C-alpha positions in Angstrom: 4.2 3.7 52.4 6.6 1.2 50.0 4.8 -0.5 47.1 5.4 -4.0 46.9 6.6 -5.0 43.0 6.7 -8.6 43.4 4.4 -10.7 41.6 1.6 -12.6 43.4 1.5 -16.4 43.1 -1.7 -15.9 40.9 0.1 -13.8 38.2 3.6 -15.2 38.2 2.5 -18.0 35.7 0.9 -15.5 33.5 3.9 -13.0 33.4 6.0 -16.5 32.4 3.6 -17.3 29.7 3.7 -14.1 28.3 7.2 -13.8 28.2 7.6 -17.1 26.1 5.6 -15.2 23.1 7.7 -13.3 21.1 7.0 -9.2 21.3 5.0 -7.8 18.4 7.3 -5.0 16.9 5.9 -2.8 14.3 7.2 0.5 13.5 7.3 2.6 10.4 10.9 3.6 10.0 10.8 5.8 6.8 8.1 7.1 4.1 9.4 8.0 0.7 9.0 8.0 -2.9 10.8 5.3 -4.9 9.5 6.3 -8.8 7.5 9.2 -9.8 6.6 10.3 -13.5 4.3 12.7 -15.2 3.7 13.0 -18.8 1.2 15.4 -20.7 1.5 14.0 -24.3 -0.9 16.2 -26.0 -0.4 19.3 -24.2 -1.1 22.2 -25.1 -3.8 21.2 -27.5 -5.4 19.6 -24.7 -5.8 22.9 -22.7 -7.8 24.1 -25.6 -10.6 21.5 -25.6 -13.3 21.0 -22.6 -11.9 19.1 -19.9 -14.1 15.7 -19.9 -11.8 13.4 -18.4 -12.1 9.5 -18.0 -9.8 8.4 -15.3 -8.4 4.9 -15.8 -6.5 3.7 -12.3 -4.1 1.1 -11.8 -3.1 0.0 -8.2 -0.4 -2.9 -7.3 1.3 -3.6 -4.2 4.8 -5.4 -3.7 6.9 -6.1 -0.5 10.5 -7.5 0.0 12.7 -8.0 3.1 15.3 -6.0 3.2 16.8 -6.7 6.4 16.2 -9.2 9.7 12.9 -7.8 10.6 12.9 -4.8 8.2 10.8 -4.9 5.0 10.1 -2.5 2.3 6.5 -2.0 1.0 5.7 -0.4 -2.1 2.4 1.0 -3.5 2.5 1.7 -7.2 -0.2 4.2 -8.6 -1.3 4.8 -12.2 -3.6 7.2 -13.0 -4.0 7.7 -16.9 -6.7 10.4 -17.8 -8.4 10.7 -21.7 -10.4 12.6 -23.2 -13.7 11.3 -23.1 -14.7 12.3 -26.9 -11.7 11.5 -28.4 -9.9 8.8 -26.4 -6.5 10.7 -26.5 -4.4 10.7 -23.2 -4.6 14.1 -21.2 -2.2 12.9 -18.7 -0.3 9.8 -17.0 0.8 10.1 -13.4 2.8 7.0 -11.8 4.1 7.2 -8.4 5.7 4.6 -6.5 5.3 5.3 -2.5 7.2 3.1 -0.4 7.9 2.7 3.2 10.3 1.0 5.5 8.6 -1.2 8.3 10.2 -2.3 11.2 8.3 -5.9 12.1 8.9 -8.8 15.0 7.1 -11.2 16.4 4.7 -11.3 13.4 5.0 -14.7 11.3 3.9 -16.6 8.4 0.2 -15.6 7.3 0.0 -12.7 9.7 3.1 -11.0 8.3 2.1 -11.8 4.8 -1.3 -9.9 5.8 0.5 -7.2 7.5 2.4 -6.6 4.5 -0.3 -7.1 1.9 -2.9 -4.9 3.7 -1.8 -3.2 6.7 1.2 -1.5 5.2 -0.2 -0.3 1.9 -3.3 1.2 4.0 -0.5 3.2 5.9 1.2 4.3 2.5 -1.8 5.0 0.2 -2.6 8.5 1.5 0.8 9.8 0.8 0.6 8.4 -2.9 -2.7 9.9 -3.2 -1.4 13.0 -2.4 1.6 12.9 -4.5 -0.4 11.9 -7.8 -2.9 15.1 -6.9 0.4 17.5 -6.5 1.7 16.0 -10.0 -1.6 16.4 -11.6 -2.2 19.8 -10.5 1.2 20.9 -11.5 0.9 19.2 -15.0 -1.7 22.2 -15.2 -4.9 20.2 -14.4 -7.7 20.1 -12.6 -7.0 18.2 -9.1 -7.5 14.5 -9.0 -8.5 13.3 -5.8 -8.3 9.7 -5.9 -10.7 8.0 -3.5 -9.7 5.7 -0.5 -8.9 2.1 -1.0 -9.9 -0.8 0.6 -6.6 -2.7 0.4 -8.0 -5.4 2.9 -10.4 -6.1 0.0 -7.6 -6.4 -2.5 -5.4 -8.7 -0.3 -8.6 -11.2 0.2 -9.3 -10.9 -3.6 -5.4 -11.9 -4.4 -5.6 -14.8 -1.8 -8.7 -16.0 -3.5 -7.2 -15.9 -6.8 -4.3 -17.9 -5.5 -6.3 -20.5 -3.8 -8.4 -21.0 -7.0 -5.6 -21.4 -8.9 -3.8 -23.9 -6.5 -7.1 -25.9 -7.0 -7.2 -25.7 -10.8 -3.4 -27.0 -11.0 -4.2 -29.7 -8.4 -7.3 -30.5 -10.6 -5.4 -30.9 -13.7 -2.4 -33.2 -12.0 
């Protein structure tokens, strides 16, 4: 029995409406380390003391358009560990984990959200592993960073921008 692939009258209008909308495309093209640094300025004396670390963590994300529909997103993670009793730096590890994303059919605020929250969520596990590997190769105990909620960070950034705009409008 042959199948009838012609659309029925009821679905013809729906198919035409779906063709008017741009197709959403999202594809990870490449993940790479853009910059990496490890410093242990007080070695080897830091290894002769009991290790009582105090961890300071700094996160930053950036993105830029590389080509039509191609975006680079960078997650920068800086971990500075000091000796809690003396305040001397045990080590400083810094990684800029980047990714190329092909994105189409998403515009405006939705594109900004994708680049500012979703893409960093994809990249962070790689940055986390890279930091842990650097620290371990530096002779220190593993530094397993906790997962990060980039959705919350993005929401806070947008809230700060909105508050800043309101402040500027109030002063005019």
